[in-house]
C-alpha positions as semicolon CSV with decimal commas, in nm:
position;residue;x (nm);y (nm);z (nm)
1;M;-0,578;3,506;2,933
2;K;-0,736;3,185;3,066
3;L;-0,822;3,074;2,712
4;T;-0,465;3,134;2,595
5;F;-0,325;2,938;2,891
6;S;-0,570;2,653;2,824
7;I;-0,470;2,636;2,457
8;I;-0,100;2,632;2,546
9;M;-0,156;2,354;2,803
10;F;-0,358;2,149;2,554
11;V;-0,082;2,177;2,291
12;C;0,186;2,079;2,544
13;V;-0,009;1,777;2,672
14;F;-0,103;1,667;2,319
15;S;0,261;1,695;2,207
16;A;0,379;1,489;2,505
17;L;0,122;1,219;2,431
18;Q;0,220;1,208;2,065
19;A;0,586;1,172;2,160
20;Q;0,510;0,860;2,363
21;D;0,457;0,645;2,056
22;I;0,673;0,365;1,920
23;V;0,629;0,473;1,557
24;G;0,965;0,562;1,406
25;V;1,304;0,413;1,324
26;W;1,486;0,221;1,598
27;K;1,842;0,087;1,624
28;T;1,833;-0,273;1,744
29;I;2,096;-0,379;1,998
30;D;2,194;-0,747;2,019
31;D;2,129;-0,860;2,376
32;R;2,425;-1,103;2,366
33;T;2,698;-0,883;2,212
34;N;2,560;-0,536;2,298
35;L;2,635;-0,434;1,938
36;P;2,391;-0,256;1,706
37;T;2,258;-0,489;1,436
38;S;1,996;-0,308;1,230
39;H;1,744;-0,028;1,203
40;V;1,379;-0,128;1,223
41;E;1,100;0,106;1,119
42;I;0,791;0,063;1,336
43;Y;0,474;0,179;1,165
44;K;0,104;0,171;1,240
45;L;-0,176;0,038;1,019
46;D;-0,519;0,103;1,170
47;N;-0,460;0,019;1,539
48;T;-0,189;-0,239;1,479
49;Y;0,188;-0,190;1,480
50;Y;0,445;-0,357;1,254
51;G;0,821;-0,332;1,213
52;K;1,040;-0,389;0,911
53;V;1,417;-0,390;0,870
54;V;1,528;-0,074;0,688
55;A;1,907;-0,093;0,744
56;M;2,160;-0,365;0,815
57;L;2,445;-0,242;1,037
58;R;2,668;-0,552;1,059
59;D;2,562;-0,784;0,778
60;D;2,548;-0,740;0,403
61;P;2,213;-0,582;0,305
62;A;2,166;-0,870;0,057
63;T;2,175;-1,129;0,341
64;L;1,898;-1,385;0,306
65;C;1,699;-1,537;0,589
66;S;1,814;-1,896;0,541
67;E;1,668;-2,006;0,877
68;C;1,324;-1,853;0,817
69;K;1,019;-2,068;0,759
70;G;0,743;-2,043;0,501
71;D;0,727;-1,748;0,261
72;K;1,022;-1,574;0,434
73;K;1,261;-1,864;0,366
74;N;1,564;-1,737;0,169
75;E;1,412;-1,389;0,136
76;P;1,626;-1,077;0,199
77;I;1,626;-0,965;0,562
78;M;1,641;-0,605;0,440
79;G;1,279;-0,492;0,406
80;M;1,145;-0,794;0,595
81;V;0,860;-0,742;0,843
82;I;0,994;-0,891;1,166
83;L;0,744;-0,735;1,410
84;R;0,373;-0,784;1,357
85;D;0,026;-0,759;1,508
86;M;0,128;-0,543;1,806
87;K;-0,156;-0,365;1,985
88;K;-0,127;-0,088;2,241
89;E;-0,280;-0,185;2,575
90;N;-0,230;0,090;2,834
91;D;0,146;0,156;2,836
92;I;0,246;-0,175;2,675
93;W;0,235;-0,292;2,315
94;S;0,155;-0,664;2,312
95;S;-0,050;-0,943;2,151
96;G;0,194;-0,959;1,859
97;Y;0,503;-1,141;1,745
98;I;0,869;-1,076;1,669
99;M;1,082;-1,289;1,441
100;D;1,455;-1,336;1,492
101;P;1,615;-1,350;1,144
102;E;1,925;-1,521;1,288
103;N;1,736;-1,838;1,376
104;G;1,407;-1,788;1,190
105;K;1,204;-1,838;1,509
106;E;0,900;-1,632;1,598
107;Y;0,822;-1,527;1,954
108;K;0,537;-1,355;2,132
109;C;0,640;-0,999;2,206
110;N;0,582;-0,716;2,452
111;I;0,718;-0,366;2,398
112;Y;0,776;-0,126;2,685
113;M;0,863;0,236;2,620
114;K;1,141;0,319;2,865
115;S;1,163;0,676;2,736
116;N;1,087;0,861;2,415
117;L;1,431;0,747;2,298
118;S;1,439;0,388;2,424
119;L;1,229;0,072;2,398
120;E;1,256;-0,263;2,568
121;L;1,131;-0,556;2,360
122;R;1,066;-0,886;2,533
123;G;1,040;-1,192;2,310
124;Y;0,914;-1,508;2,475
125;I;0,751;-1,847;2,442
126;G;0,464;-1,915;2,681
127;A;0,502;-1,642;2,944
128;P;0,718;-1,325;2,943
129;L;0,913;-1,471;3,236
130;F;1,064;-1,722;2,990
131;G;1,218;-1,493;2,733
132;R;1,487;-1,246;2,630
133;S;1,486;-0,869;2,627
134;Q;1,649;-0,627;2,387
135;D;1,686;-0,252;2,405
136;W;1,616;-0,048;2,093
137;I;1,728;0,314;2,060
138;R;1,537;0,572;1,856
139;V;1,721;0,690;1,544
140;K;1,695;1,067;1,493
């Protein structure tokens, strides 16, 4: 009886911990218009997280990143990695960068998991105090 209870508790705790991960597809919400703009798939390679655009909700999927710099200049936004080098540190994913395809600028980034269905991303220059936040909603 005790062994069965222990196994059930382990499975429940393990499932809850697995659910608290940012891996998955997220609907981005523009912080200025409050409208959905895209779906971004966050994935993990080794211990680092990345995010790429997998759906365009307002713009043509063939839209190019005319404001981007370097190798992303005039490349399609669809499929573009816009979130990179994120590392989980306690309950925050940080130490990485997010790129805004509208202006081509890259910002330091922190990700906070508000719930299993909602993220807050904070892009900033210098310190998080000097930045903008966006909410992303998990796509089922």
